[in-house]
KOLRO-792527 format. One record per residue (C-alpha): x, y, z; chain; residue in three letters. Coordinates in Angstrom, 1 decimal, padded with zeros to 4 digits, always signed. Layout:
<pts>
- X|Y|Z|A|ALA
...
</pts>
This chain:
<pts>
- -064.3|+084.9|-078.3|A|MET
- -067.8|+086.2|-078.5|A|LYS
- -070.6|+085.6|-075.8|A|ALA
- -072.8|+084.4|-078.4|A|LYS
- -070.3|+081.7|-079.5|A|GLU
- -069.9|+080.3|-075.8|A|LEU
- -073.6|+079.9|-075.1|A|ARG
- -073.5|+077.1|-077.7|A|GLU
- -071.0|+075.3|-075.6|A|HIS
- -071.6|+073.4|-072.3|A|SER
- -070.6|+074.4|-068.8|A|ILE
- -068.1|+071.4|-069.1|A|GLU
- -066.6|+072.8|-072.6|A|GLU
- -066.3|+076.3|-070.8|A|MET
- -064.8|+075.5|-067.7|A|GLN
- -061.9|+073.8|-069.7|A|ALA
- -061.7|+076.7|-072.0|A|LYS
- -061.4|+078.9|-068.8|A|GLU
- -058.8|+077.1|-067.8|A|ARG
- -056.8|+077.2|-070.7|A|ASP
- -057.1|+080.6|-070.8|A|CYS
- -056.1|+081.1|-067.3|A|ARG
- -053.1|+079.0|-067.8|A|GLU
- -052.1|+081.0|-070.7|A|GLU
- -052.9|+084.5|-068.5|A|LEU
- -050.6|+082.9|-066.3|A|PHE
- -047.5|+082.4|-068.7|A|LYS
- -047.9|+086.0|-070.3|A|LEU
- -047.6|+087.4|-066.9|A|ASN
- -044.5|+085.7|-066.4|A|LEU
- -043.1|+087.1|-069.3|A|GLN
- -044.3|+090.3|-068.9|A|LYS
- -042.6|+090.7|-065.6|A|HIS
- -039.5|+089.0|-067.4|A|GLY
- -039.6|+091.6|-070.0|A|GLY
- -040.2|+089.3|-072.9|A|GLN
- -043.7|+089.8|-073.6|A|ILE
- -044.4|+090.5|-077.5|A|GLU
- -048.3|+091.3|-076.9|A|LYS
- -049.2|+093.1|-074.1|A|PRO
- -052.6|+093.5|-075.1|A|SER
- -053.0|+089.7|-075.1|A|ARG
- -053.3|+089.8|-071.3|A|ILE
- -056.4|+092.3|-071.4|A|ARG
- -058.0|+089.9|-074.2|A|GLU
- -057.6|+087.0|-072.0|A|LEU
- -059.4|+088.8|-068.6|A|ARG
- -061.9|+090.0|-070.6|A|HIS
- -062.7|+086.5|-072.2|A|ASP
- -062.3|+084.8|-068.9|A|ILE
- -064.9|+087.2|-067.5|A|ALA
- -067.4|+086.4|-070.4|A|ARG
- -066.8|+082.9|-069.9|A|ILE
- -067.7|+083.3|-066.1|A|GLN
- -070.8|+085.3|-067.2|A|THR
- -072.0|+082.6|-069.6|A|VAL
- -071.5|+079.9|-067.1|A|ILE
- -073.3|+081.7|-064.3|A|MET
- -076.7|+082.6|-066.7|A|GLU
- -076.5|+078.8|-067.7|A|LYS
- -076.6|+078.0|-064.2|A|ARG
- -079.6|+080.3|-063.5|A|ARG
- -081.6|+079.1|-066.4|A|ALA
- -081.2|+076.0|-065.2|A|ALA
- -082.1|+076.5|-061.6|A|ALA
- -085.1|+078.2|-062.6|A|ALA
- -086.1|+075.6|-065.1|A|GLY
- -085.8|+073.4|-062.0|A|ALA
- -087.7|+075.5|-059.7|A|LYS
- -090.4|+076.0|-061.8|A|GLN
- -090.9|+072.4|-062.4|A|GLN
- -091.4|+071.5|-059.0|A|SER
</pts>
């Protein structure tokens, strides 16, 4: 998932996506410790996706705060 694609979504949609990624990451970590994981690289991908989502959410919140500050 690219940051450019994420910027097209609302904050609520991104938070839902982050929650889904965290759930998948949790399940993969359980598989990893059980020795049954098929794609260990997926763990890294999910961690990067979560970080990207959090970054874009913060960008949107800061932009909204700056917009509100300029209007007052």
